[in-house]
Every structure is written in structure tokens, then in C-alpha cells.
C-alpha positions in Angstrom: 0.0 0.0 0.0 1.4 3.4 -1.0 1.2 6.2 1.6 0.8 9.7 0.3 3.0 12.4 2.1 1.2 15.6 2.9 2.2 18.5 0.6 3.5 20.7 3.6 5.9 18.1 4.8 7.1 17.3 1.3 7.8 21.0 0.7 9.9 21.3 3.9 11.8 18.2 3.0 12.7 19.6 -0.4 13.7 23.0 1.0 16.0 21.3 3.6 17.6 19.2 0.8 18.3 22.3 -1.3 20.0 24.3 1.6 22.1 21.3 2.7 23.5 21.0 -0.8 24.5 24.7 -1.1 27.6 26.2 0.5 26.6 28.8 3.1 27.9 32.4 2.6 25.4 34.2 4.9 27.6 34.0 8.0 31.1 34.2 6.5 33.8 35.5 8.8 37.0 37.5 8.2 40.5 36.4 8.9 41.1 35.1 12.4 44.7 36.3 12.4 45.0 39.6 14.4 46.3 42.6 12.4 49.0 43.3 15.0 49.8 43.5 18.7 47.2 45.1 21.0 47.7 48.8 21.7 47.0 50.9 24.8 43.3 51.7 25.3 43.4 53.3 28.8 44.5 56.7 30.0 47.5 56.9 32.3 47.1 58.2 35.9 48.7 61.5 34.9 46.2 61.8 32.1 43.2 61.0 34.3 44.4 63.2 37.2 47.6 65.2 36.6 49.7 65.2 39.8 52.4 67.6 40.8 55.3 66.2 42.9 56.7 68.1 45.9 60.4 67.4 46.3 61.5 70.2 48.6 60.1 72.7 51.1 59.1 75.4 51.6 56.4 74.9 49.0 53.3 77.0 48.3 50.3 75.4 46.5 48.8 78.3 44.7 46.7 76.5 42.1 43.9 73.9 42.4 45.0 70.3 41.6 46.5 67.1 42.9 49.9 67.2 44.7 52.1 64.5 46.3 55.3 64.1 48.2 58.1 62.5 46.2 60.3 62.0 49.2 60.8 62.7 52.9 61.0 66.4 53.5 63.0 68.4 56.1 62.0 72.0 56.8 64.7 74.4 58.0 62.4 77.5 58.0 59.0 78.3 59.5 56.2 76.7 57.4 56.8 73.7 55.2 53.8 73.6 52.9 51.3 76.4 52.5 48.0 75.6 50.8 46.7 78.8 49.3 44.1 77.5 46.8 40.8 75.6 47.1 40.1 72.3 45.4 43.5 70.7 46.4 44.4 67.1 47.1 47.7 66.6 48.9 48.9 63.0 49.2 51.8 62.6 51.7 52.4 59.3 49.9 53.7 57.6 53.1 56.5 60.1 53.6 57.4 62.3 56.5 57.6 66.1 56.9 60.0 67.0 59.7 61.6 70.2 61.0 65.0 71.2 62.2 64.1 74.6 63.6 65.8 74.8 67.0 62.9 76.4 68.9 59.4 75.1 68.0 58.0 78.4 69.1 59.5 79.7 65.8 58.8 76.5 64.0 55.6 77.5 62.1 53.4 74.8 60.6 54.1 71.7 58.6 50.9 72.1 56.5 49.2 75.5 56.7 45.8 76.3 55.2 45.2 79.9 54.2 42.0 81.7 55.0 38.6 80.8 53.4 39.6 77.6 51.5 37.2 74.9 50.3 37.5 71.3 49.3 40.9 70.3 50.7 42.1 66.7 51.2 45.3 65.8 53.1 46.1 62.1 53.6 48.6 59.3 54.0 51.7 60.3 55.9 53.6 61.6 58.9 54.5 64.9 60.5 57.3 64.9 63.0 58.7 67.5 65.4 61.1 67.3 68.3 58.9 68.7 71.1 58.9 66.6 74.3 57.1 66.6 77.6 59.4 66.9 80.7 57.0 64.7 82.7 55.4 67.7 84.5 53.3 69.0 81.6 55.9 71.4 80.3 56.4 71.0 76.5 59.5 72.3 74.7 62.0 71.4 72.0 62.7 71.8 68.3 60.5 71.4 65.2 57.0 72.6 64.3 54.7 74.7 66.4 51.7 73.0 64.6 51.2 69.9 62.5 48.2 70.9 60.3 46.6 74.2 61.0 44.5 77.1 59.5 44.9 80.8 59.3 41.8 82.8 60.5 38.3 81.3 60.0 37.7 77.6 59.6 37.8 76.2 56.0 34.9 74.3 54.5 34.8 70.7 53.4 38.3 69.8 54.5 39.3 66.1 55.2 42.5 64.9 56.9 42.9 61.2 56.9 45.5 58.6 57.9 48.0 61.2 59.1 50.2 60.7 62.2 51.6 63.8 64.0 54.0 63.9 66.9 56.2 66.4 68.8 54.4 69.8 68.1 54.3 72.7 70.5 50.8 74.0 70.0 48.4 72.0 67.8 48.5 68.6 66.2 45.5 69.1 63.8 43.5 72.3 64.1 40.6 72.8 61.6 38.0 74.4 63.8 34.4 73.2 64.5 32.6 74.7 61.5 31.9 74.0 57.9 32.3 70.2 57.5 35.8 69.7 58.6 36.6 66.0 59.1 39.5 64.2 60.7 39.5 60.4 60.1 41.9 57.7 61.3 44.6 60.1 62.5 46.9 60.2 65.5 48.5 63.0 67.5 51.1 62.3 70.2 53.1 64.7 72.5 51.3 67.9 71.6 51.8 70.9 73.8 48.3 72.3 73.1 45.2 70.7 71.5 45.7 67.3 69.9 42.9 67.2 67.3 40.2 69.8 66.7 37.6 69.5 63.9 33.8 69.4 63.3 33.7 65.6 62.9 36.4 63.3 64.3 36.4 59.6 63.7 38.7 56.7 64.8 41.3 59.1 66.0 43.9 58.9 68.9 45.5 61.8 70.8 47.9 61.1 73.7 50.1 63.2 75.9 48.4 66.5 75.1 48.9 69.7 77.2 45.4 71.0 76.5 42.3 69.2 75.1 43.2 65.9 73.4 40.1 65.4 71.2 37.8 68.4 70.6 35.0 68.2 68.1 31.3 68.7 67.4 30.7 65.0 66.7 33.3 62.4 67.9 33.1 58.7 67.2 35.4 55.8 68.2 38.1 58.0 69.6 40.6 58.0 72.4 42.0 61.1 74.0 44.4 61.5 77.0 45.2 65.0 78.3 47.4 66.3 81.1 45.5 69.5 81.9 42.6 69.7 79.3 39.6 67.6 78.3 40.2 64.0 77.3 37.4 64.0 74.8 35.0 66.9 74.1 32.0 66.7 71.8 29.7 69.7 71.4 27.0 67.3 70.3 27.6 63.5 70.3 30.5 61.4 71.7 30.0 57.8 70.9 32.3 54.8 71.7 35.0 57.0 73.1 37.5 56.9 75.9 38.8 60.1 77.5 41.0 60.8 80.5 42.6 63.8 82.0 45.0 64.3 84.9 43.3 67.5 86.0 40.1 68.0 84.1 37.0 66.2 82.7 37.5 62.8 81.0 34.6 62.9 78.5 32.3 65.9 78.1 29.4 65.9 75.6 25.8 66.9 75.1 25.1 63.2 74.6 27.6 60.5 75.6 27.0 57.0 74.5 29.1 53.9 75.2 31.8 56.1 76.6 34.4 55.7 79.4 35.8 58.7 81.1 38.3 59.4 83.9 38.4 62.8 85.4 41.2 64.3 87.4 41.2 67.0 90.1 37.7 68.2 91.0 36.2 67.1 87.7 33.9 64.4 86.6 34.8 61.3 84.7 31.9 61.7 82.3 29.9 65.0 82.0 26.8 64.8 79.7 24.8 67.9 79.5 21.8 65.9 78.3 22.1 62.1 78.3 24.7 59.5 79.4 23.9 56.1 78.0 25.8 53.0 78.7 28.7 55.0 80.1 31.3 54.5 82.9 32.8 57.4 84.7 35.4 57.6 87.4 36.9 60.7 89.1 39.7 61.1 91.5 38.1 64.0 93.3 34.6 64.7 92.0 31.5 62.9 90.6 31.9 59.8 88.5 29.1 60.8 86.1 27.2 64.1 85.8 24.2 64.0 83.5 20.6 65.2 83.1 19.6 61.6 82.3 21.9 58.7 83.2 20.8 55.3 81.8 22.6 52.0 82.2 25.6 53.7 83.7 28.3 53.1 86.2 29.8 55.9 88.2 32.5 56.1 90.8 33.0 59.3 92.7 35.5 60.4 95.4 35.2 62.1 98.7 32.0 63.8 99.5 30.9 63.7 95.9 28.6 61.4 93.9 29.1 58.2 92.0 26.3 59.3 89.6 24.6 62.7 89.8 21.6 63.1 87.5 18.1 64.4 87.3 16.9 61.0 86.2 19.0 57.8 86.9 17.8 54.5 85.5 19.4 51.1 85.7 22.5 52.7 87.2 25.2 51.7 89.7 27.0 54.4 91.7 29.6 54.3 94.4 31.5 56.8 96.4 33.2 57.2 99.8 31.5 59.9 101.9 29.0 61.3 99.5 26.1 59.6 97.7 26.5 56.6 95.5 23.6 57.9 93.4 22.0 61.4 93.7 19.0 62.0 91.5 15.5 63.5 91.5 14.2 60.2 90.2 16.1 56.9 90.7 14.6 53.8 89.0 16.2 50.3 89.3 19.4 51.7 90.7 22.1 50.6 93.1 23.9 53.1 95.3 26.8 52.3 97.5 28.8 54.4 100.0 32.0 53.0 101.5 33.1 55.7 104.0 31.9 57.5 107.1 29.1 60.0 106.5 28.2 58.6 103.1 24.8 57.4 101.9 24.0 54.8 99.3 21.3 56.6 97.3 19.5 60.0 97.6 16.5 60.9 95.5 13.2 62.7 95.5 11.6 59.5 94.3 13.3 56.1 94.4 11.7 53.0 92.9 13.0 49.5 92.9 16.3 50.7 94.2 19.0 49.3 96.5 21.0 51.5 98.8 23.9 50.5 101.0 26.0 52.5 103.4 28.9 51.0 105.3 29.2 53.6 108.1 27.2 56.5 107.0 23.9 58.2 107.3 21.4 56.4 105.1 21.1 53.4 102.9 18.4 55.2 100.9 17.2 58.7 101.5 14.1 59.7 99.5 12.6 63.1 100.4 9.3 62.1 98.8 8.6 58.4 98.1 10.6 55.2 98.3 8.7 52.3 96.6 9.9 48.7 96.3 13.3 49.6 97.7 15.8 48.0 100.0 18.1 50.1 102.2 20.8 49.1 104.5 23.1 51.1 106.7 25.4 49.7 109.3 25.0 52.5 111.9 22.6 55.0 110.5 19.1 54.6 108.9 18.3 51.9 106.4 15.6 53.9 104.6 14.6 57.5 105.3 11.6 58.7 103.3 8.3 60.7 103.6 6.4 57.7 102.2 7.8 54.2 102.3 5.8 51.7 100.1 6.6 48.0 100.0 10.2 48.5 101.1 12.7 46.8 103.4 15.0 48.7 105.7 17.8 47.1 107.7 20.7 48.2 109.9 23.2 46.7 112.3 23.0 49.2 115.1 20.8 52.0 113.8 17.2 52.5 112.6 15.6 50.5 109.9 13.1 53.1 108.9 12.5 56.8 109.4 9.2 57.7 107.7 6.0 59.6 108.1 3.9 57.0 106.2 4.8 53.4 106.1 2.8 51.2 103.7 3.4 47.4 103.8 7.1 47.8 104.6 9.2 45.9 107.0 
């Protein structure tokens, strides 16, 4: 029996046969042999961003552009490099600028920024002077007066990063607090005046400073140690910082968060004009922490001062010798401890869920209004002294458990 193929299939079969018998020229290629070696297709670095080398000082940057150090530089006069134009990038290129001027008081500045500049970047190198501290806070020696500094008003949009400065008589890095000045990942050591000052300071270290070590508007992840100034100062926020001073405040800020401060003389370890959050402060002769609101903090005061002194203290621990471990208008979930004669564990207008302990002082807890849910213990004084005592426990070795006008369910 003969089967008849449909016309559509037969036509496709014939078309396939025709194309398979003809050589294909529709996709012909050229020669696979390259015409020659490959040539350069990218611009060089100097074509992308022309850079001017600096091989000797003194040097004045009078035009916008990119500049870099070509070698270590030694300055024998006052100022080493003067930046007198905006839109300048200066790469220290890992090299050092040093000075041989005999008296740093005449030594000028390693990198000096003229008045009213904008958009300046300085990075990647070292500035070295010969100033030393005699061990008593007196700084003298050879080299530069300042590491990086400005003339007159603060510049705008200036960044200094990854620069290490040592042995200067007056300033390490001084940019002022205004107009977006930033210091990032820099160090200053053995500076007779201020270590680092700028609007924003990040991941910086300043040690052995005669005046303020770190001084900024916003300060993050910094460490500052001063002999007679502030360890760390932030006009707004200090976060994740450590500051210490031999004779002044360790950390001072509007808001201090996750900070540790050690204060010398009659000054606080941490002084927060608004809030201290997750902070620890210690003082050799004053309050451990001073704040409007202290939350989750530890404070250790000295003498007749306070461990923590705040308008509101919450979840805090404060200790002192003959003062108050914690002193607050409102104390919530706090522990106050006094170790010396005449001290009191905790003093508040209202104390709630608090514990106060005094070894040989006046009160375990003193609440001029209400003590609620509290425990107070004093070895020879009064366990809890309050106008109203509500669900509290007072205890003493040889003194009085409670001194109160109204006692509600307390024992």
C-alpha cells in the first residue's frame, strides 16, 4: 500500500535538501589572524588626574589640583607647605615632613591652610617635630609649632585622613568646628596644646596633650588623653569614646553613648549635658558621672561627691566614699553604695525598685518624697529615710531600719 505524504511536509523536506546541498555564505567571517599586537586603550594616571610632585620645602600650593610628596622632606624655616588655593588634594604618599628649627615656638606649621579655602584633602603620611614633655606637663623642644593648622576662619569641606603627627608645640591638627571639617583615622602624640580639633572626628587617637586631646562637634570611636585639658569633648555627640585627664574632665558631651571617662582633680569622669547612655565614669576628686539623664551607667565618685549625679537615673550603679553613691531626682532600678563614714547609698526625690547601702554613713536610701519597692541598709545609720515608704525593706546593724511619716506594707 502506498502512503501519500502531505504537501506541507514534502515541501519542507525539499527545502532542507536544497539548503544542505548549497555552501553557506550568509555567515562568512573575516581572517582570524590579528592585524598586529594590542595597543594601549586606557589613559595613564597622569592623564586622568595630573599630579604635581613636591620634592622640597618650603612649597606653596597656589593652584587647584593634585599634589604628592616625592620623598621625605625636612623643613629648615618656618612653614613647610602652604595651601593657598581651594580644590586641592595633597597625598603625603607615606613620607614624613619634619623640621630642624631649633625652637618650636618659631617653627611654624608643617601644612598651613590659608583663610577661606574649600574642598581640601590631606592624607597618608607623617609629620614629626622634636617637642617633648618633661614629665610635668611642660612642653619644649625643636621642630614645628603646629602639625596641620589654619589661618583665621575655619575652612569648609576639609578632610584629613590617615596622618600621624608627633612632637608639636601648639596643635596637632586644628581645623575648627565649623563647615564640614573631618579628621579620620589620625593620631597625635606629645602635643603641647590641643591634639585634634575638627567638626567631625572619627577613629582618632590623641595622647600626651597639654590641652584638650580630642575636641569636636561629633566624635566617634576616639581615644583622648590629656594632662590638663579635656580628654574628649563633643559639642553634640560622643560615641564609643575613651577620655582621660589628669586634672580636668575625661569625657564631656551633650550626649555621651558607650563612653568611658576618667576625670582628674575636682572634675567628673563623664559630663553629659543631656544624656549619658551605657557609660562608665570615674573621678579622683569629683562625681563619676554628671548627666541630666543617666541610663545603664556606672559611676565612681570620690570624697563627699557622687558616683552618679543626675536628674533621672535609670538602671545605674553608683559608688562613692563619703558622698552619695547615686544622687537623682528620680532613681529607677538603681544601686547606690557608699563606703566611707558620712556617706549614703542613694539619695532621690523618688526612688523606685532601688537598693542603697552605706557602710558607716547616714542612710542606705534617702528619699525626700517616696521610696517604693526599695531595700536600704546602713550599718550604723538609717536603712531607709523617706516621707512615704511603700513595700520596702530597711535594715541596719545598730541604727534605725526606717525613718518615715507614712509606712505602707514595709518591714
